[in-house]
N, C-alpha and C positions, 0 to 999 in steps of 0.2 A: 717371211712371216708378216702377215698384215697386223694392223693395230687391233682389229677385232679378235683375231686368233691369239694375240698376245694377252688381251683382256681375259679371254676364256682360260688361258693357261694360268694366269694370275689367280683367277677364282678357283681353279682346280688344284694347283700345286703350291700356292702361296708366293710370297715375295722373295724368299730365299731361292736363288737360282740353282743352288746345289741340290735341291730336292726335285728338280725338273729332270725329265729324260734328256739324254745327251744331245739328241738331234734338235729338240726344241730349245735347249739351253744355248746352243751355238747360234741358232736363228734369232733368239731373243737378244743375245749380246750384240749381234749385228744390227738389229732394229734399234736397240738402245744407243748405239754409237751415232745413229743418224737422225733420231726422232726425239724431239724435246717432250712431246706429249706422252710418249711411252715412258720416258724418265719420270714424268709427273705421276703417271698411273702406278709405276713401280713404287714411288714414294708413298702414295696413298695406301697401296696394298701393304707396305711395311708398317704404316701406322695402324692399320686394321689388325695385322698379325700381332703387333705389340699389345693392343687392347684386348684381343682374344686370349693371349697368353696370360695377361694380368688378371683377367676375369676367371680363368681356369686355375689360378694358383691356389694351393691348399691353404686353408685358414689354420693358424696354429691353435691347438687346443691343449689346455693344461688340466690338471686334476681338479682345480677349483671350479672351472667351467663345467666339467663333467659332473661334479658333485651338485652344482646348482641345477643343472638340467634334470638329474635324477631326482632331486628333492622336489622340484616342481611337478614332474610327471607322477611321482608317487603320491602326492597329495590329491591330485585330481582323479586318479584311477580308481574306479570301483570294480574290484576284481570279483568275478564269480568263480569260485572254486568248486568243482564237482569232485567229491571224494567218493570212492566206491564204498557204499554202505549196503547193509542188507535190504533196506527199503528200495534203493536204486536197483539192486540186483533183482528184486522181486518185480518191480515195475517193468524192467527190461524183459524179463522172462515172460511176464503176462502179455506184453506187447508182441513178442515173437510167437507165442501160442495163438493169439488172436489172428495174426497175419497168416500163419500157417493154415488154420481152419478156414479162414476166408478164401485163401488161394485154392485150397482143396475143394471147397464148396463151389466156387466159380468154375473151376476146371471140370467138375462133375456136371454142372448145369449146362455149360456151353458146349461141352463135348470136344472131341479131337478133330473134327472135320474142317473147321474154318481156316486153319493156318496154311494148308497146302495150296488151296486155291488162290489165296492172297499172294503167296510166294510166286506161283506160276504167272499171275497177272503182272507182277513186277518184272519178271524175266522176259516175257514175250510181248510183242507189240499190242495185241488186242485179243478179243474173243475168237477171231478167225484162226489165229495161230494156236490158241489153246484148244479149239475144236479139232484141229488136225491131230493133236497129240492124243486126244481121247478117242 
């Protein structure tokens, strides 16, 4: 194992050699026995692993902290509550009727002919292939 391969393996598997694949672990141990710079890189990787582990450690949270967070967010939040009322039901029904009539009207005016040609143009290369079908 070269020093560059050792560095790549350190980046990939970390400083704990027990997490390495068996073949690379034995090669790394042989390199560590004869190369001081590999030992120094292993020590640096161990420091980095310790820092990352400390950064990822969970923060202890108690009921007082949760209460303080809930109190702060409750004071700032402007909730918009939509309750089903008769007025809301009437507005939603009117909107559905308007959209239905609009869709029916547009369908009547535009007619049924435009959709098939557009689909055929998407499926085939160009007008030549479409002409062969017709």
